[in-house]
C-alpha atoms as a printed R data frame, in Angstrom:
    type eleno elety resid chain resno       x      y       z
1   ATOM     1    CA   MET     A     1 -19.995 40.801 -13.762
2   ATOM     2    CA   GLY     A     2 -19.167 41.068 -10.077
3   ATOM     3    CA   VAL     A     3 -17.511 37.643 -10.070
4   ATOM     4    CA   ARG     A     4 -15.407 38.567 -13.117
5   ATOM     5    CA   ILE     A     5 -14.259 41.837 -11.549
6   ATOM     6    CA   ARG     A     6 -13.428 40.029  -8.307
7   ATOM     7    CA   LYS     A     7 -11.343 37.453 -10.197
8   ATOM     8    CA   LYS     A     8  -9.417 40.187 -12.014
9   ATOM     9    CA   TRP     A     9  -8.825 41.974  -8.728
10  ATOM    10    CA   ASP     A    10  -7.574 38.759  -7.117
11  ATOM    11    CA   LEU     A    11  -5.214 38.201 -10.050
12  ATOM    12    CA   LEU     A    12  -3.831 41.728  -9.780
13  ATOM    13    CA   SER     A    13  -3.366 41.209  -6.051
14  ATOM    14    CA   GLU     A    14  -1.504 37.931  -6.627
15  ATOM    15    CA   GLN     A    15   0.709 39.564  -9.238
16  ATOM    16    CA   SER     A    16   1.509 42.395  -6.822
17  ATOM    17    CA   VAL     A    17   2.589 39.897  -4.184
18  ATOM    18    CA   ALA     A    18   4.751 38.041  -6.716
19  ATOM    19    CA   LEU     A    19   6.329 41.327  -7.808
20  ATOM    20    CA   ALA     A    20   7.052 42.234  -4.187
21  ATOM    21    CA   VAL     A    21   8.656 38.841  -3.475
22  ATOM    22    CA   LEU     A    22  10.885 38.883  -6.555
23  ATOM    23    CA   SER     A    23  11.820 42.552  -6.134
24  ATOM    24    CA   THR     A    24  12.794 41.927  -2.519
25  ATOM    25    CA   ALA     A    25  14.924 38.938  -3.519
26  ATOM    26    CA   PHE     A    26  16.621 40.981  -6.257
27  ATOM    27    CA   LEU     A    27  17.317 43.903  -3.902
28  ATOM    28    CA   LEU     A    28  18.600 41.638  -1.126
29  ATOM    29    CA   GLY     A    29  20.966 39.986  -3.574
30  ATOM    30    CA   GLY     A    30  22.052 43.408  -4.785
31  ATOM    31    CA   GLY     A    31  22.699 44.610  -1.257
32  ATOM    32    CA   LEU     A    32  24.768 41.514  -0.541
33  ATOM    33    CA   GLY     A    33  26.794 42.108  -3.696
34  ATOM    34    CA   CYS     A    34  27.572 45.677  -2.649
35  ATOM    35    CA   LEU     A    35  28.556 44.438   0.807
36  ATOM    36    CA   PHE     A    36  30.952 41.851  -0.595
37  ATOM    37    CA   ALA     A    37  32.614 44.464  -2.787
38  ATOM    38    CA   ALA     A    38  32.923 46.894   0.119
39  ATOM    39    CA   LEU     A    39  34.425 44.296   2.478
40  ATOM    40    CA   ALA     A    40  37.274 43.364   0.139
41  ATOM    41    CA   GLY     A    41  40.639 43.972   1.794
42  ATOM    42    CA   GLU     A    42  43.243 46.403   0.527
43  ATOM    43    CA   ASP     A    43  45.201 43.622  -1.167
44  ATOM    44    CA   GLY     A    44  42.074 42.490  -2.955
45  ATOM    45    CA   ARG     A    45  41.234 46.057  -3.881
46  ATOM    46    CA   ALA     A    46  44.719 46.611  -5.345
47  ATOM    47    CA   GLU     A    47  44.508 43.404  -7.368
48  ATOM    48    CA   LEU     A    48  41.006 44.289  -8.553
49  ATOM    49    CA   GLY     A    49  42.144 47.788  -9.475
50  ATOM    50    CA   SER     A    50  45.004 46.388 -11.541
51  ATOM    51    CA   TYR     A    51  42.666 44.000 -13.344
52  ATOM    52    CA   LEU     A    52  40.027 46.632 -14.116
53  ATOM    53    CA   THR     A    53  42.633 49.123 -15.293
54  ATOM    54    CA   ARG     A    54  44.053 46.541 -17.717
55  ATOM    55    CA   TYR     A    55  40.529 45.698 -18.853
56  ATOM    56    CA   LEU     A    56  39.680 49.333 -19.573
57  ATOM    57    CA   SER     A    57  43.019 49.804 -21.321
58  ATOM    58    CA   LEU     A    58  42.164 46.932 -23.662
59  ATOM    59    CA   ALA     A    59  38.733 48.470 -24.201
60  ATOM    60    CA   ARG     A    60  40.328 51.789 -25.140
61  ATOM    61    CA   GLU     A    61  42.436 50.053 -27.760
62  ATOM    62    CA   GLY     A    62  39.472 48.027 -29.033
63  ATOM    63    CA   GLN     A    63  41.197 44.759 -28.120
64  ATOM    64    CA   LEU     A    64  38.648 43.216 -25.755
65  ATOM    65    CA   PRO     A    65  38.172 39.493 -26.520
66  ATOM    66    CA   ARG     A    66  34.402 39.187 -27.026
67  ATOM    67    CA   GLU     A    67  32.641 36.258 -28.680
68  ATOM    68    CA   LEU     A    68  28.995 36.426 -29.706
69  ATOM    69    CA   TRP     A    69  27.723 33.020 -28.610
70  ATOM    70    CA   PRO     A    70  29.100 33.105 -25.055
71  ATOM    71    CA   LEU     A    71  27.555 36.552 -24.594
72  ATOM    72    CA   LEU     A    72  24.189 35.383 -25.904
73  ATOM    73    CA   TRP     A    73  24.256 32.279 -23.714
74  ATOM    74    CA   GLY     A    74  25.308 34.352 -20.703
75  ATOM    75    CA   GLN     A    75  22.059 36.302 -21.023
76  ATOM    76    CA   LEU     A    76  19.804 33.520 -22.256
77  ATOM    77    CA   LYS     A    77  20.594 30.957 -19.555
78  ATOM    78    CA   TYR     A    78  18.885 33.001 -16.851
79  ATOM    79    CA   ALA     A    79  15.727 33.380 -18.930
80  ATOM    80    CA   LEU     A    80  15.635 29.660 -19.728
81  ATOM    81    CA   LEU     A    81  16.180 28.727 -16.097
82  ATOM    82    CA   ALA     A    82  13.344 31.043 -15.061
83  ATOM    83    CA   LEU     A    83  11.073 29.394 -17.636
84  ATOM    84    CA   VAL     A    84  11.933 25.905 -16.394
85  ATOM    85    CA   LEU     A    85  11.405 26.872 -12.759
86  ATOM    86    CA   SER     A    86   8.047 28.396 -13.681
87  ATOM    87    CA   LEU     A    87   6.739 25.005 -14.742
88  ATOM    88    CA   THR     A    88   7.591 23.171 -11.523
89  ATOM    89    CA   ALA     A    89   6.793 23.562  -7.843
90  ATOM    90    CA   LEU     A    90  10.519 24.187  -7.269
91  ATOM    91    CA   GLY     A    91   9.994 27.642  -8.750
92  ATOM    92    CA   VAL     A    92   8.370 28.812  -5.504
93  ATOM    93    CA   VAL     A    93  11.863 28.823  -3.989
94  ATOM    94    CA   GLY     A    94  13.984 28.687  -7.128
95  ATOM    95    CA   LEU     A    95  12.717 31.895  -8.744
96  ATOM    96    CA   PRO     A    96  13.428 34.140  -5.723
97  ATOM    97    CA   VAL     A    97  16.862 32.516  -5.437
98  ATOM    98    CA   LEU     A    98  17.495 33.138  -9.143
99  ATOM    99    CA   PHE     A    99  16.505 36.785  -8.787
100 ATOM   100    CA   GLY     A   100  18.739 37.129  -5.741
101 ATOM   101    CA   VAL     A   101  21.716 35.643  -7.597
102 ATOM   102    CA   ARG     A   102  21.093 37.920 -10.587
103 ATOM   103    CA   GLY     A   103  20.900 40.946  -8.327
104 ATOM   104    CA   PHE     A   104  24.076 39.909  -6.504
105 ATOM   105    CA   PHE     A   105  26.248 39.586  -9.611
106 ATOM   106    CA   PHE     A   106  24.875 42.793 -11.109
107 ATOM   107    CA   SER     A   107  25.463 44.955  -8.041
108 ATOM   108    CA   PHE     A   108  28.790 43.303  -7.220
109 ATOM   109    CA   SER     A   109  30.121 44.141 -10.677
110 ATOM   110    CA   VAL     A   110  28.976 47.762 -10.432
111 ATOM   111    CA   ALA     A   111  30.254 48.110  -6.863
112 ATOM   112    CA   CYS     A   112  33.706 46.833  -7.863
113 ATOM   113    CA   PHE     A   113  34.064 49.662 -10.380
114 ATOM   114    CA   CYS     A   114  32.958 52.180  -7.778
115 ATOM   115    CA   ARG     A   115  35.322 50.704  -5.200
116 ATOM   116    CA   VAL     A   116  38.287 51.138  -7.546
117 ATOM   117    CA   PHE     A   117  37.441 54.354  -9.426
118 ATOM   118    CA   GLY     A   118  35.079 56.072  -7.002
119 ATOM   119    CA   GLY     A   119  32.047 57.853  -8.376
120 ATOM   120    CA   GLN     A   120  33.661 57.991 -11.805
121 ATOM   121    CA   GLY     A   121  33.400 54.212 -11.961
122 ATOM   122    CA   LEU     A   122  29.632 54.487 -12.354
123 ATOM   123    CA   PHE     A   123  30.052 55.539 -15.986
124 ATOM   124    CA   PRO     A   124  31.908 52.478 -17.317
125 ATOM   125    CA   ALA     A   125  29.788 50.272 -15.018
126 ATOM   126    CA   PHE     A   126  26.611 51.662 -16.545
127 ATOM   127    CA   VAL     A   127  27.881 51.049 -20.061
128 ATOM   128    CA   LEU     A   128  29.117 47.543 -19.265
129 ATOM   129    CA   PHE     A   129  26.254 46.358 -17.080
130 ATOM   130    CA   GLY     A   130  23.496 48.948 -16.843
131 ATOM   131    CA   LEU     A   131  22.520 49.173 -20.505
132 ATOM   132    CA   SER     A   132  21.987 45.440 -20.909
133 ATOM   133    CA   ALA     A   133  20.274 45.321 -17.502
134 ATOM   134    CA   LEU     A   134  17.509 47.530 -18.875
135 ATOM   135    CA   LEU     A   135  16.664 44.602 -21.167
136 ATOM   136    CA   TRP     A   136  17.418 41.482 -19.150
137 ATOM   137    CA   ALA     A   137  15.827 42.796 -15.946
138 ATOM   138    CA   SER     A   138  12.623 43.604 -17.825
139 ATOM   139    CA   ALA     A   139  12.699 40.139 -19.388
140 ATOM   140    CA   LEU     A   140  13.300 38.412 -16.063
141 ATOM   141    CA   PHE     A   141  10.464 40.174 -14.282
142 ATOM   142    CA   MET     A   142   8.186 39.703 -17.283
143 ATOM   143    CA   VAL     A   143   8.435 35.929 -16.997
144 ATOM   144    CA   GLY     A   144   9.183 35.717 -13.287
145 ATOM   145    CA   ILE     A   145   5.940 37.215 -11.996
146 ATOM   146    CA   PRO     A   146   3.539 34.860 -13.813
147 ATOM   147    CA   GLY     A   147   6.105 32.103 -13.379
148 ATOM   148    CA   LEU     A   148   6.025 32.409  -9.590
149 ATOM   149    CA   LEU     A   149   2.235 32.200  -9.654
150 ATOM   150    CA   SER     A   150   2.426 29.175 -11.928
151 ATOM   151    CA   ALA     A   151   4.951 27.484  -9.630
152 ATOM   152    CA   ARG     A   152   2.724 28.159  -6.643
153 ATOM   153    CA   GLN     A   153  -0.172 26.490  -8.456
154 ATOM   154    CA   GLN     A   154   2.041 23.496  -9.229
155 ATOM   155    CA   LEU     A   155   2.900 23.288  -5.522
156 ATOM   156    CA   ARG     A   156  -0.782 23.404  -4.596
157 ATOM   157    CA   ARG     A   157  -1.530 20.574  -6.981
158 ATOM   158    CA   ALA     A   158   1.365 18.550  -5.605
159 ATOM   159    CA   LEU     A   159  -0.102 19.001  -2.136
160 ATOM   160    CA   GLY     A   160  -3.521 17.893  -3.338
161 ATOM   161    CA   ASP     A   161  -5.162 21.319  -3.649
162 ATOM   162    CA   GLY     A   162  -5.827 22.211  -7.283
163 ATOM   163    CA   ARG     A   163  -8.383 24.915  -6.692
164 ATOM   164    CA   GLY     A   164  -7.929 28.349  -8.226
165 ATOM   165    CA   GLY     A   165  -4.538 29.908  -8.802
166 ATOM   166    CA   TRP     A   166  -2.571 30.715 -11.922
167 ATOM   167    CA   SER     A   167  -2.434 28.459 -14.948
168 ATOM   168    CA   VAL     A   168   0.058 28.494 -17.834
169 ATOM   169    CA   GLY     A   169  -1.649 29.575 -21.040
170 ATOM   170    CA   ALA     A   170  -1.103 31.421 -24.308
171 ATOM   171    CA   ALA     A   171  -0.446 34.734 -22.558
172 ATOM   172    CA   TYR     A   172   2.316 33.156 -20.497
173 ATOM   173    CA   TRP     A   173   4.032 31.700 -23.551
174 ATOM   174    CA   CYS     A   174   3.830 35.067 -25.311
175 ATOM   175    CA   ARG     A   175   5.656 36.540 -22.344
176 ATOM   176    CA   ALA     A   176   8.156 33.713 -22.500
177 ATOM   177    CA   GLY     A   177   8.889 34.512 -26.150
178 ATOM   178    CA   ALA     A   178   9.296 38.190 -25.333
179 ATOM   179    CA   CYS     A   179  11.609 37.277 -22.445
180 ATOM   180    CA   VAL     A   180  13.848 35.193 -24.710
181 ATOM   181    CA   GLY     A   181  13.855 37.974 -27.315
182 ATOM   182    CA   LEU     A   182  14.852 40.629 -24.774
183 ATOM   183    CA   SER     A   183  17.580 38.380 -23.373
184 ATOM   184    CA   LEU     A   184  19.031 37.841 -26.843
185 ATOM   185    CA   ALA     A   185  18.803 41.582 -27.486
186 ATOM   186    CA   ALA     A   186  20.786 42.186 -24.286
187 ATOM   187    CA   GLY     A   187  23.502 39.829 -25.540
188 ATOM   188    CA   LEU     A   188  23.619 41.545 -28.929
189 ATOM   189    CA   LEU     A   189  23.826 44.918 -27.195
190 ATOM   190    CA   GLU     A   190  26.828 43.698 -25.225
191 ATOM   191    CA   TYR     A   191  28.472 42.430 -28.389
192 ATOM   192    CA   TRP     A   192  27.907 45.328 -30.798
193 ATOM   193    CA   VAL     A   193  27.086 48.495 -28.870
194 ATOM   194    CA   VAL     A   194  28.848 48.259 -25.502
195 ATOM   195    CA   PRO     A   195  32.426 47.962 -26.870
196 ATOM   196    CA   VAL     A   196  31.968 51.095 -28.998
197 ATOM   197    CA   LEU     A   197  30.505 53.161 -26.161
198 ATOM   198    CA   LEU     A   198  33.049 51.864 -23.665
199 ATOM   199    CA   ARG     A   199  35.984 52.671 -25.952
200 ATOM   200    CA   GLY     A   200  34.847 56.274 -26.332
201 ATOM   201    CA   LEU     A   201  34.182 56.623 -22.588
202 ATOM   202    CA   VAL     A   202  37.493 55.137 -21.455
203 ATOM   203    CA   ARG     A   203  39.456 57.510 -23.683
204 ATOM   204    CA   THR     A   204  38.133 60.351 -21.532
205 ATOM   205    CA   MET     A   205  38.985 58.516 -18.276
206 ATOM   206    CA   LEU     A   206  42.459 57.026 -18.774
């Protein structure tokens, strides 16, 4: 009994470390995205403002060009890449990099709206990016945490140390299926729900 409890405690400890590593990478990427948006010059800000205003005007008229498959692939590719990285030793570095990139693009997009529209820009940014992020971020962390542990085990084996560590099993593949499902749901949300909410919101802004 004591050995079993110790193993569970070690697993929880390893998962906590993996969560801390991936969360830090995501937040660092997010901070860098905000910094890039803030450092844009006045010319860039004016051009960005013109683009976003035209984009919201199209949204108000319900004329945004949105295709289902590109939206689904845009969400699914990150989940698939995380799954692939989880099965190789490259995931030890690749997964934190992936989380950093995801955090960068998310925060950069939100920060651009805030840079142009001020605090009011948070509302369209939340509709455009925040709603789907509730799904894809959950999916990414769901597969990323055990995936990082799996990648670390693959690295240990490559270095000739196969003792202990995380192994890919049925529970992992259940999480992988849930991750893919949440990613697809995020794409469907962007396709069906976001345009309707954004159209109603923009009519109160512009």
